[in-house]
C-alpha positions as a printed Julia matrix, in Angstrom:
198×3 Matrix{Float64}:
 -0.06  -0.09   0.53
  0.68   3.79  -0.09
  3.81   4.18   2.41
  2.73   7.01   5.13
  3.23  10.65   4.75
  6.31  10.85   6.95
  8.08   8.1    5.05
  7.4    9.71   1.92
 10.17  11.78  -0.56
  9.75  15.22   0.31
  9.91  17.36  -3.35
 11.02  20.92  -3.33
 10.14  23.05  -5.97
 12.96  24.48  -7.86
 12.26  28.5   -6.85
 12.65  27.38  -3.07
 15.68  25.68  -3.54
 17.6   28.46  -5.86
 18.27  31.43  -3.21
 21.47  32.89  -2.77
 24.3   31.4   -1.11
 23.93  31.98   2.71
 27.5   33.06   3.06
 27.3   35.29   0.25
 24.46  37.08   2.47
 26.52  36.94   4.97
 29.08  39.01   3.29
 26.36  41.58   2.27
 25.28  42.29   5.74
 28.93  42.91   6.65
 29.14  45.16   3.6
 25.9   47.24   4.96
 27.95  47.82   8.05
 31.36  48.9    6.56
 29.29  50.7    4.11
 28.01  53.14   7.81
 31.9   53.76   8.66
 32.99  54.84   5.21
 30.27  57.15   5.07
 30.06  58.21   8.96
 33.13  60.02  10.4
 33.67  57.48  13.34
 36.52  56.23  15.38
 36.48  52.68  12.86
 36.69  55.0    9.79
 39.66  56.54  11.21
 41.83  53.29  12.21
 41.62  51.16   9.38
 43.2   53.46   6.32
 46.39  53.91   9.75
 46.0   50.12   9.91
 46.51  49.75   6.53
 49.34  52.17   5.83
 50.98  50.31   9.35
 50.69  47.34   7.18
 52.09  48.73   3.93
 55.21  50.23   5.76
 55.63  47.36   7.69
 55.86  44.82   4.5
 57.99  47.2    2.5
 60.79  47.47   5.2
 63.91  45.87   5.29
 64.15  47.02   9.03
 60.5   46.05   9.97
 60.94  42.19   8.47
 64.63  42.07  10.6
 62.61  43.54  13.54
 59.21  41.18  13.4
 61.45  38.59  12.14
 60.13  35.64  14.94
 56.33  37.24  14.44
 53.91  36.5   12.06
 53.68  38.6    9.45
 51.18  41.62   8.76
 48.68  40.42   6.22
 47.87  42.97   3.67
 43.44  43.12   3.0
 41.76  43.25   0.07
 39.42  45.59  -0.51
 36.31  43.72  -1.39
 36.48  41.22   1.22
 35.8   41.92   4.87
 37.58  38.7    6.19
 40.66  39.61   4.65
 40.69  43.16   6.62
 39.6   41.09   9.76
 42.94  39.46   9.39
 44.93  42.04   8.99
 43.38  43.53  11.69
 44.33  40.7   13.91
 47.75  40.46  12.33
 48.95  43.19  13.36
 47.13  42.79  17.06
 49.44  40.08  17.45
 52.69  41.79  17.38
 53.78  42.35  20.38
 53.72  46.78  21.11
 57.27  47.23  22.12
 58.53  44.8   18.87
 55.93  47.26  17.04
 57.05  49.9   18.25
 60.99  49.1   17.79
 60.03  48.16  13.9
 58.19  51.47  13.23
 60.88  53.95  15.07
 61.77  55.9   11.54
 57.86  55.51  10.25
 55.96  58.35  10.18
 53.62  59.11  13.51
 50.02  59.22  11.51
 50.88  55.94  10.95
 51.6   54.74  15.06
 48.78  53.37  16.8
 47.32  55.14  19.96
 45.51  53.21  22.38
 42.96  54.2   21.53
 43.19  52.92  18.57
 44.11  49.44  19.31
 41.1   49.77  21.65
 38.76  50.66  18.46
 40.71  47.48  16.31
 39.98  45.13  19.12
 36.74  46.51  19.01
 35.98  45.71  15.75
 37.64  42.03  16.02
 35.09  41.51  18.36
 31.97  42.53  16.33
 32.72  40.93  13.42
 34.28  37.52  14.53
 31.18  35.8   14.66
 30.62  36.43  11.22
 34.05  34.87  10.48
 33.31  31.95  12.7
 30.23  30.79  10.7
 31.77  31.78   7.14
 34.52  29.31   8.2
 32.35  26.54   9.69
 30.08  26.79   6.81
 32.76  27.0    4.14
 34.33  23.86   5.44
 34.34  20.77   3.23
 33.41  17.76   5.44
 30.38  19.6    6.9
 26.76  19.2    5.62
 26.52  22.8    5.77
 22.54  23.11   4.59
 22.14  21.81   8.53
 23.95  24.36  10.08
 22.14  27.54   7.91
 19.09  27.6   10.82
 20.86  27.53  13.84
 23.93  30.11  12.73
 21.23  32.43  12.03
 19.95  32.16  15.45
 23.11  32.14  16.55
 23.87  35.71  14.78
 21.05  37.4   15.18
 21.79  36.65  18.79
 25.45  37.67  18.92
 24.38  40.97  16.86
 21.72  42.43  19.2
 24.19  41.46  22.13
 26.96  43.46  20.71
 24.72  45.91  19.36
 24.04  47.0   23.0
 27.63  46.59  24.25
 28.63  48.88  21.7
 26.06  51.57  20.56
 26.13  53.14  17.64
 25.74  53.52  13.88
 27.53  50.24  12.8
 26.72  47.58  15.13
 23.02  49.07  14.92
 23.47  48.47  10.88
 24.78  44.69  11.38
 21.99  44.05  13.66
 19.64  44.92  11.62
 21.16  43.42   8.18
 21.29  39.95   9.78
 17.68  40.05  11.15
 16.84  41.44   7.8
 18.95  39.37   5.19
 18.68  36.1    7.16
 15.86  36.07   8.77
 13.92  34.25   5.43
 16.21  30.97   5.97
 14.56  30.65   9.79
 11.08  29.71   7.45
 12.69  28.1    4.35
 11.6   24.82   4.07
 14.55  23.32   3.03
 16.59  24.44   5.25
 14.09  23.47   8.22
 13.97  19.95   6.45
 18.07  19.52   6.41
 18.33  20.5   10.52
 16.39  17.87  11.61
 17.32  15.7    9.13
């Protein structure tokens, strides 16, 4: 006889299966935040170009290379990839301050990081780290990523709500709202729901 309904295969229409790559949507969320940084005269806007100039100096100077020989090499950032900016920031913060000061002894004072600059960079790392973690997990080769979309969407919505409360401002508020608006649709997509419970 006919199999019970809960044993029948679920067939989803092509339009439901066809949706933007989740990681690409995450990229759009972060880009929404960076647009605010670029249009708003905030401390983040001031410190990011400084870090870029600092890394350029550190990578082009023989003296800097010799001084930082035992440290992780500072990484450059690609303007179109937010996670490369995060990697750049973390690579600079990983350099011990005395080593960095020694390497930049002859550099322009305009690229030297103040205590406030470092505080803002650490804030950025904390704010962007949830996006980095989810992106890395979803891109893992051996992971069934479709089953993780709903849990990670809920995790990001919660994380960005907490972060926007901790670091109030247009940047974090934009990230919070963008995550909620761009990702909420995934919470009710049948293919994501089925994958989560399989």
